[in-house]
N, C-alpha and C positions, 0 to 999 in steps of 0.2 A: 081357686083361690087367686091365682095369677091373673086371670081375666080381671076380677075385682080390684086388684091392687093396679093395674096400669088403667083403667077408667076413674080410678081416683088422684089419680095424680094429675090431670089437670084440676079440677076445684080443688086439690091440695094446695097448687100454685097460686091462687087467690086469697084463699084463708091465712097461708103463709104472710101475705105482706099486711095483711088487719092484722095476725096475730103481733106481729113485730112493734108492731102502736101500744101493742098492751102489755106494754114491760110491770108487770105489775110490782106495788111497791112491797120486796120483802123486809126492808127494815128502814126506820127513817131517824138518823140522828146527826146531830147538829157537831161537825167538826170543824175543828179550827187548828190547822196545823202551826206546828211549832217546833218541832222536832231539829231543822235546818237551821234555826235561827240563833241558835244556840243562848238566848234570852228572849223573852216574852214574859207578859203579864196580861192574867184573864182576871178581869175585876177585882177582888179582892181575895182573889185566892190565897190559901195561904199551904204551905208543906203540913204536911200531914204527921204526926207524930204515930210513928209505925211502932205499934205495942208487939212483942214478940220475934226482933229482929233483935240478932248477937250484938257484942259491941264490934266485933270481926266485920261483919256486915254491914254496919253503920258508917264505920271507917272504910270499907270498901268503894260504899256511895258516896262519902265525902271526899275521897280523893281522887275516883277517876270517872266518878259521875253516873256510874251505873252500880246495881249488884243483882246478882241472881239468886234465888233461896229454894229449896226445895219445898213443895207444896203441900198442903196436908189435906188438899180436898181432894175428891174421884175424880173431877170433870171442871171444864173450862168454866160453867154455870155456877157451879157454886167458890169457884176460885175469885171469881169478878165479884158476887154478893160478897165475899172476905174482903175485900178490896175498897169498895163502896162503905162498905161497915167501918173500915180505917180512915177514911175521908180522902181514899187517894183518888188522885182523876185517871181516870178508866182510860188506856190505848188500846186500836186493835193490832197487835203484832201479827206479824207475817206467816207466823205458826198458826194462827188461830184462823185466817184465810185459806191459806194451805188445807190445814184439816178440815174446813167448813168446804173448799171442794172437792177435795175427796170424795167427801159425803153425799155431797149433789151428786157423783157420778155416779156413786150405789146407789144411788136413788132413782137415778134414770135406768141403768142397770137394770135395777127389780122390774122396774116398771115394764122394761122390755121383755123380760125375761117370764114374768110371771101372765105376761098376756100374748103378744104377738108371736114374740121366737116359740113360745111353747107349743103354738098352735100350728107352727111351720112345721117345726120337728117334727111333730105327732102323725102329719099327713105326708112328711116325707118318709118318715118308718112305715106308714101303713102301707106306702106304694110301693115301696122295697122290696116287704115281704110279698105282697103281690108279684113282683117284677122276678124274683128271686123263685118264687116257686115255680113260675110261668119257665123262668131257665131249669129247675130241674125237671119238670117235664119233658122239655125239647131234647134236653141235654141225653146222647147216644153211649160218649164213654163213658164209665163208670168212676171215672177219677174224677172228671168235669163234672161228672152229675153228685157226687160227694160233697166236694167244694159247695155246689151250688144249697146243697141240702142243709150245709154248715151256714151259708149265707140266710137262708131262710130264719135258721135257729137267732142268729147275731142281728138281724134286723128283728126279731121278734121280741128277743130281749128287750130292746131299746122301746118298742111298741109295749110291752106288759108294764114295763116302768113309766110309761106316760100315759096310759089308759088301762085304769085297774081292770075294766069288764073286757080287756082283748083276752082271747083263749088260743093260744099259737094250735098249729094244724098239729095233726098224729106223727107227720113227716119228722116235726124237731120237739116233739113236747117233752120229752126227758130230758133233753138237752138244755130246755129252756129254764127247766124246773130247779134245775142243780144249778144253774148259774145265778139263777135270782135268789135262792137261797142263800150265796155264797155274799150275794151282793147285800142283802138284808141282815145275815148276822158281822160283817165289815170288821172283820176280825183275821181274817186267817191271811196267810200268804200260801200261795199255794197253784198251782197250775189251773187253768182254766178248762172247762169241760168242752168249751167251742173252739178255744183257740189254741188249746194244749200246748205242746211243749214250742219252747224258741231257741233260736241265738243264744239270747244271752240269759238264759238260766244258770248258765254256770258261771257267770260272771257277777249279776245282780242277784240272786236271788231264786229259788223255783217258782218264776211265773208272778201271777198279781197280788199287788197288796192291796186287800179289799177293804183297808183302813182309810182308803180316798175315798171312800162310797160314805162316809159318814157326813153328816152336813152339817156345818158350822155357818156363822153369819149371819145374814138374811134367809139364806138357804134353809137355817130350821126355824124361819118365823113363820112357817105353814106349809103343809104338806102337799100342792100344788110345786110351790117351791121347792122342795126339799125332791119331789120326785122328778123336776127337771134336773136337776143337780146330779141329780142318778144317773138321768140320762145322757146329759152331756160328757159326762166322768168316762161313762160307757163308751160311747162312740171317740171320747179324745182320747182314752188312755189306751184301747186295746188296738194296736197295731196288725195291720196285716207283713208281717216282719218277712226283710227279704233275706231268702238263706245264707249263711256266712261262710265261710272257710269251706273244709270238706261236710258239710252238711250240704245235701242235694235236693232237700225237700221242697218242692216249688207249691205243695198245697195252700199255702197263704199269699203267694202271687197270684196265684191261679181264681182265688178268691176277690183280691183285690182287684183284677182284670174282669170278671163278672159285674163285680160293683159298678165299675166305670162304664161296662157295656150298657148296663141297665139303667143308667142315668143318660145316656144319648138316648134311651128310645123316648118315641113320642113325639116326637120332633123337640128334645131338648127339653120338654119343661119341667121335668125332676132335676135336671142338672142347674138349672136357673132356679130354682125353689131352692137347693144345696145352698145355691151362690147368696141366697136372700139371707140363710143362716149363718155361713162361713164368715161371710165379710164383717157384719158387727162383731161377731164371737172376736175375730183375730184381731178387731182393734181393740179391744176389752181387754183381751187373755195375751196379747202377744200372739208368740210361735215359736215352736222349736229348729223352724229350717226346715223340716222334712218335705219330701217331694209332696203333691198336693194332688188331688183329683185330676185337675186342668195338665198337671206334669205326664202324669200316667196315660193319660187322654192322647196327650199331643207324643209320645215314645211309642204309646201302642198302633198308632197311625201310621209310624213310620216300619215299624219290625211287621203287624198281621195286614197293612193296607186298614183304608179308610171304612168304618161299618165291618169291622169283620167277624164272621160268624163264629159261635161260640165254640166249635166242633175243632176250630186252627189250636185251642190251648191243650187239646190232646198232644201236640207237637212238643216234646219236651224242648228240642233245640231251639226254637222258635222262642218258648217259654224263658231261655236261659238268656237269650240274647236279651229280650226285654229288661231280666233281671239285673242284666248288667250294664246295659244303658241305663236305668233307674242308681243303679249304685254309683254311677259316676258323679252323681250330683248332690246323692244322699248323704250326711255328716254320720262319718265312720261311728261304729258303736261304742269303741273303745275310749272316745273321745268325750261323749255324751251318758254314756251308761245309759241309755234310750234304744228303745227296737227302733232301727231304721227301717222305714217302710211305709206305706200308706193309713194313714188315719181318716176318720168320715171327716170328723172334726179337728180342730186347732188344739190342739194340749196345753194347759197352763202354762207359759213358761215364760223366763224372760234372758233375752239374749248376752245377759254380762254373763250368766251362771258360767259358759267356758271361758270369759275372761279371769274369770276366778282361778279356774283349774291351770291357766297356764300362767300366774302369779304363783302358783304352789300353797293356797291359801289356807289350805288345811293340816298344813305341819305345822308344828309347836312353836317355830319361830317367825310364821309367818305374819306380817304387819294384819292390824284391821282390814276387813274387807270394805267397812265402811270410807274410812279413811284413803283408801287404795282408790275408790269410785270418786270421792268428792275431790280429791289434790285431780283426775285427770278432770274434770268438770272446772277446775280453775280456781278452788279454794288453797290461796296460800298459807292457810292456817297448816289445812290439813299436808300440805307439801313440808312444812316448817317442820312439825310434829314428825311425820317418813324421816325424816334429815335428820332430827335429834335421836330417831330409835336406829341409826344408821342402817334403812331398809336397803337401800340400792348396793349395801356392799353385800349381798347375797345375789348370785350368779341372775338364778333363774327368776326371782323378782326383779333386777334392774331389766334383764333383756327382755320379758313379758310386759313392764310397764311402758318400756319405748313402744312396744308393738303396739300395746290398745293408744297408748298417744300419739301415734302416727295418724293411725284409723280414724280415729277422733276426730282429728287436723282434719282430714281429708271426706269426712260428711258431710251433706248439704244440707241448706233450709227441710228439703224433700225425707231427706233421713231421719231428723231429729222430729218430724212429723207423724212420722207413716203411721203409727198406733199410740194408745194412750202411753205405752208405759215409755217412750224416748220423747213422746210431748213432755210428759212430767220431769225427764233429767232436764229436759231442754229449760222449763220452766225457773227449776231449782236451781240451776247452773248461774242464774239472775241473780240469784243474792252475791256469788263472787266476782259478780263487774263492777265496775266504779261507776257510781249512782248520776244520775243527772243533775243531782244536786251537791251543793256544798254541804256537807255531813258533819257535825258536831265532831270538836278533839273526840270524845269519848268514845264515838264510834268509828274510829280510825285508828283505833288499838288492836293489839294481838286479842287482847281478852273478848273484845266484841267481836271479831272476827271468827274465834274459837267457837263465840254464841251461835253466831249466823251459821259456823259448819256443824254444830250440833242440832239447830232447825233444819239445816237442810237432810242431814243423816234422818233425822227422824222423818221428814215427809217421803224420802227415800223408803225407808223401811213401812212407811203407810201403803205406798202402792204394790209393797208385794205381799200382803196381807188378802185373806179374803176378803168378799163384802160383807161390809159390816154388817149385823142388825138392823131393820130401820126404824125397831122402836126403840132402842137406848142410844149408842154414841150417836145417831142424826138429829134427836130432837135433844140431848145435852148438848151439841154445838148450835143448832139453833137458839135453845135457853141461854146461851153464852151471849148470843147476840144481843136477845131482849135484854137481858140485863145491862149491857150499856149504852141502849138508847136513852137518846137525851143527853148522856153524860160523858160519852165520848167526846174526848177533846184532840186528838191525835190520833193518826195513823203510820205506821213504820214505812220511811221514803222510802220504797222500795219498786220504783213507777214500771221498771222493765217487768222484774216479778209479775205484775199484774198484766201489763200488755200480753203478755205469753200465755199467762192463765185466759186470758181473754179469747185470743188467738186458737186457744186449745177446743173452747167452748165453739167456736165457730167452726173448724175445722170437724167436731164433733155434728154437731148441726148438720153440714154438708153429708159426710156418713150417712146420717140415719136417714137424710133426704135420699139418697140414691140408692137406700135399700127399701124401700116406703116404710119407713118407721116414726116418721114424724109427725104425729097425731094432734091434735089441739092442744092436748093436754100438757102432753112434754113440751111443745113449741111454747107455751106458756110459761109453763116453768124455767125452760131456757130462758127466754128472753127476762123473766124476771131477774134470774141469778147474773145472767149478764149485764145486765141494769147493775146490780150491785156490784160487782167487778170494777165495771165504767165508774160506777161512782167512788170504790175506796182508791181508784188509781189518780182519777180528779181530786181529793183531798188531799192524797199524799204531796201532791205539787201545787196547791192553792198556793196564794201570796199571803205574807202573814195580813191579817184584821178581814178577808174575807172567809166566808163561809159558806162550808159545800154539804147538801143535802145527797145523805148516802140513798141513793133510791128514789131518788125526790119525783118522781112521776106523778104523784097526787096532790091535792089540797091537803090535807092533812095526815095525821099521822094513823100508821096500819097496822094493826096486829099481824106480826111476821109469821103467823102461821095461818094468815085468812088469804084468802081469793088461790089465783095458783099457786100463790108461797112457791118458794124454792126447794123446799125441805120437805113438803108435806105440812102435816099440824093438827095439833087438835087441842091450841090453846096457849097462851102465854105463861113463861115462866110465873107470874105474878099469880096467875090462873089455878095452874098448874100445881104451883109449889116446887120450891128449887129442886133438880133430880138430884137421885142419891146415886145412880149407874155408871160406873168407873168406861173411860175411856181407853182403857190400857188396851194392849194386843201386844202378840209375836209372832214371826214370821219366818219361816228358814229361805235361807237364799241360797245353801250348797249343802251338797252333802255328795262326800267322797265315799262309795262303795270301797274302795280299797282299803281305807285305814276307819272305815265305820264313823268317821268325824262328821258333824252335823255343826254350822254356822247359822246361829240365829239372831235377830235383829228385832228388838222389841221398845214399844214406848210403857212407859208406868204413867203415875198420877202426873198431873199438869206442874209444872214449879211456875215461881212467879219474880218477875223483872220488875227491877224498879229504877228508874228515871230521871235523874236531878236534872234540870235544865234552869240556866239564868243565874244571875250572882243577888248574894244579900236578901233584903226586902221581896227581890221580884222574881227570887226563887221558886222554882215548881215542882213537885212531884208526880210523876204518874207511875203506872202500875198495868203491869199486862202480865197474859198466861201464855208461857213458850213448852213447849216438849220437851220431856225428860227423852233420854234416850240411852238405851244399854243394847250392848252386843256381848256375846259369849257362844263358847265352842263346848258341845258333847261328844261324846264317845262312845257309843254302842247302845244309845240310847234312843227311845223314840222321838221325835221332834215333840216338841211342847203344843197343846193345844192354849188357846186364849183362856179356857179355863183354869189347866194346871197353871199358867202362869198368873193368874190371877191371887191363884193360892200362894204360890211361890213369892207374890211380892206382899202378901198379908205376912207368912211366915216366916223367909230368908230370903228377902231380895239381893240378888248379886250386887258389888260393884259397880258401880258407874266407869265408864272408860277412866283413864289417868288424867286424859286430855281435857276431860269435863271441869276435872277440878281447878282452870284457869279462868274461868269466870264463873262458876256455882261456890254459894256458901254453904253447908250443910252443919 
């Protein structure tokens, strides 16, 4: 595989140049930018009579120029259809662009995981089983030999999850069957038959929580993706943990060293293959800051010497010295409540979890984590709400906040774009920065700033969730854009947001190129979606009187779902009917093992926003779709799944955060 990848690179370079010129038309919408002017007339358009709005909502619209109301439709496509039926001029909101971008990224990840990454991980697992069996046969020390046998079982589980035809050797068959039964059940919290007891079992519970192997989102859409999800979960959650305190059992450390040694075999081919799996997953999933395979290799070379013989692992003094060195760079487990030590793949983790711990976020009096993060990203509205709540009167919060504020001030552009999570935070922070355009009066009010705070908080929740199912939410957002085709009269004027989303796409393209993942199909989709973002950016800064076509790379309208299309496709909304599936979701952002408190953020059914532009007979009414945001804490309960959240929304939805009521009329 590696040789084939290298030989394809030269041809891929020329194809990349050709495909960059084939930016397919994802949608074609004629947009006239009027938001920043404060007054503009489009033909003989009249302000629509909005049926269903309360007197207080109409009054708010008249007095401050905009009003947001709770929506009644489960997704943006239906919401835009309702706006059109009301005779309201639809416009593209920052919320829709952010949500569509997130779903596009899900689509890219789905394609990668279901194809190339799956095959690479299966090949690596197969070779690591072979190399571990070889170590088992060569080892003369009984302790090292047993560690090698457990590694045979470890990689046999991963390979069995990917290849249902694989049959483990008798050496590890019993262990593998017991482990696979727990993964299949997906309900037990207990000791792993292979990994055994760990230093954290007395702190965070007895061993592994096998509910993490239950597939959600796009991983539940096919058997192949479900297999990939379980294998990646296995390799990213099972840690070869370092001993802690008085525990001097170095078995897991020896297993980790055997893994590292095996990856270095055969001219490092398997190390390169591991890197081609690890690096792209790290970009999409974030990382816990744990020491990696490369860290282990570097320290092992210092302690044992380069290309050390595995029999040296029977020297407990050398192993203890190695574990001490690794412990110096691994985050303490009492801070992370995660095992520290080598994981073959990066866990799905987001760095700000530790920031929330430093803010004391699970205490009863703690402010909202969304408010805290958005304030750190520059939201004046969030900081104002925190001041109103006297959040900085609590010493633990004040000290933690200022520490995090200082760290963010020192962050470089490279830090902000290091992975998808930080790139996303960098993008949504643009919603809080002064626009390069002169905003109308209503968009410079506290109510509008709070509305953008809600938009950013919902977008942050979006990046925390599991990848969406590609047959529901992705189609719904694509159909929402179809609904405003040839009707859009306005794009929200946040050009810096669109610039940063474009940069994110460019960085992702580079990452895929570096890891031999940029094939023709993905390249064409990325070109098409990038053209859409560029068109949105161009439209929102167009001079009054000019028109700009979103994705205008062809001579005529195109089906958003046709061609390479950026969200795949099965037909337009008019052909398929407006979808009924919900785009609501829930995501856990922090859990405190000490108190059993879980903080969750969620998005419900879309809200609607109406904007009035101009005066008198020239006044125009625009309608758009914005995300609804929720945040809540639970104690001693399992985190909600998206299915649980949808049932909760139907039966007894939790109240919105109080600050949302500054701009939302219910």
